[in-house]
N, C-alpha and C positions, 0 to 999 in steps of 0.2 A: 681701694684708695681713690681719692678724688682726681679729676683731670682738669686741665686748663685753669691753673691757679696763678695769679699775678700778685707780686709784691713789689712796690716801688717807693722811692723817695723816703728812705728811713734808715735807722741804725738798729742793729740787733747786737746786744752786748751782754757778756758775762752770764750767758745761760749755763745751767748746770750740765745739760746734754749738748746735742748738736744745735748750732744756731738756727739752721733751717733743716728740718728732717722731713724729706719728701721722697723717700725711696719708693720706687714703684709708681710714682706719679708721672703721667705723660702730660706734656703741655705746661710745665712749670716755667714761668717767666719772672726773672728778677731784673729790675732796672733802677740804677742810681741807688744802690743799697750797699751799706757797710756792715760786715759781720765780723765782730772782733771779740777776742778774749773769752771765747766759750770753752767749756771743759771738753767737749767732744769735737767732732769735725765742724768747720765753719758751715759748710753746706753739704748735705748728703742728699743726692737727687737721682731720679731715674732719667727721664728725658727732660732736657732743660735748655732754655735760651737765657743767656746772661749778657747784659749790657751795662757798662760802667759799674762794675761790682768790685768791691774790695773785700778780701778775706785776710785778716791779719791777726797774728798772735793768738791763734786758737791752739788748744792742746793737741788736737788730732790733725787730720789733713785739712788743708785750706778748703779744697773741694774734692769730694768723693763722688764720682759720677758713674751712673749705670747700675748701681746696686738695687736690689729688690725688684727687678723687672720680671723675674720668673724665667724658667728654663726656655732657651731658644728665642727669647724676645730681644730684638735689637733696640738699644737705647740711642737716642739722637741728642747730641750736644752741639750747641752753637754759641761759642763764647767770644765776645768782642769787648775790648777795653777792660779786661779783667786784671786785677792786681792781687797776687797772692804772695804774702811776705811774712816771715817770722812764725810760720805755723810749725807745730811740733811733730806732725806726721806726714811731711811732704807738702808740696804745693798743690798740684792737680793730679789726682789718682783716678784713672779710668779703669773700670772693672767690667769684665764680661763682653759680650757681643755689642759693638758700638759703631756708630758713624759720627765721629767727633771732629770738631774743628775749633781752634783757638787762634784769634787774630789780634794784632796790635796789643799784646798783653805782656805783663811782667810777672815772672815767677822767680822771686829773688829772696835769698837768705832764709830758706826754710830748712828745718832739721829733717834729713832724709833726702829722697830724690825730688828734683824739681817737677818733672812731668813723668808719669809712669803709666804702664798698662799691664794688667794681669788678668788671666782668664778665670772664669768660675767653673768651667768644665772643659773636657777635651773637645776637639773638633769645632771650636768656635772661630768666628771670623770677626775681624776688627779693622777699622780704618781710622787712623789718627793723623790729622793734618794741622801743622803749625805754620803760621805765616806772620812775619814781622814781630816775632816774639823774642824777648830777652829772658833767658833761663840761666841765671848766674848766681854764684855765691851760695849755692845750696850745699849742705854737708855731704850728701850722697852724690849720685850721678845727676847730670843735667837732664837728659832724656834716657829713660830706662824701660826697655821692653825685654822681658826675660820669661821664657816659658818652656817646660819640658814635655808638653803634650803636642798632639798633631793639630796645631792651630794654623790659621791663615791670617797674616797681618800685613796691611799696607800702611806704610808710615811715610809722611813727607814733611820736610822742614824747609821753608823758603824764606830767605832773608832773615834768618834767626841767628842769635848769638848764644853761645854756651861758654861762659867764661868763669874761671875761678871756682868751679865746683870741687867738692872734696874727692869725688871719684872720677870716672870717665866723663868727658863732656857728653858723648852719645854712646850708649851701649845697647845693642840689639842682639840678644843672645837666645837663639832658638835651638835647642839641643835634640829634639825629636827628629828621626830620619824622615818623617812625612810632614814635618812643619814647612810652611811656605812663607816667604817674606818678599815683599816688594818695598824697596827703600829708595826714596827720591830726595836728595839733598841739593839745594840750589842757593847760590848767592849768600851764603852765611859763613860763619867761622866759629871754630872751637879752639880755645887756647887757654893756657894757664891753669888747666884742671889738674887735680891730684893724680889721676890716672891717665889713660890715653885720651887723645882728642876724639877718636872714634874707635870703638871696640866691636 
């Protein structure tokens, strides 16, 4: 795959597959881009930097980040001013080993979970950081991290809101005896969700 790809100042609309399909790419940068009404995911990417990006009304996930990197490779995601709304497969779905952050972003009204992380294999490590994000009105959980293998996950949400989601506002469920979790929640709130505020 190619590296260091930049797309800026445009609209990607009604593609038959993913709007942006860049799995395995390192150094993808999207700035001032709208990806709307695509049949697949809005954006499927390996390591990526997103600035002022909207993903809306796509049939798949708004953003599927980390896929295609290969076994043991850590993907890096840095999202700022991202708007994910009305997507059919969740808002932002992180996959596999990652070092991910989303700031000043809105993940609202998606079918499925707002923000989620799942592993590709056992014994993976992931860091997911949310700051000043609104994760509300999704039909599933607001923030969903659930894994049955021996993973290590660090998750933080600072000054974030999880309101009116169909499931739990925040759900971090690691069932393996050797799984490790570091959870840091500060200055936010979770209310009016269909399940627990935090599970």
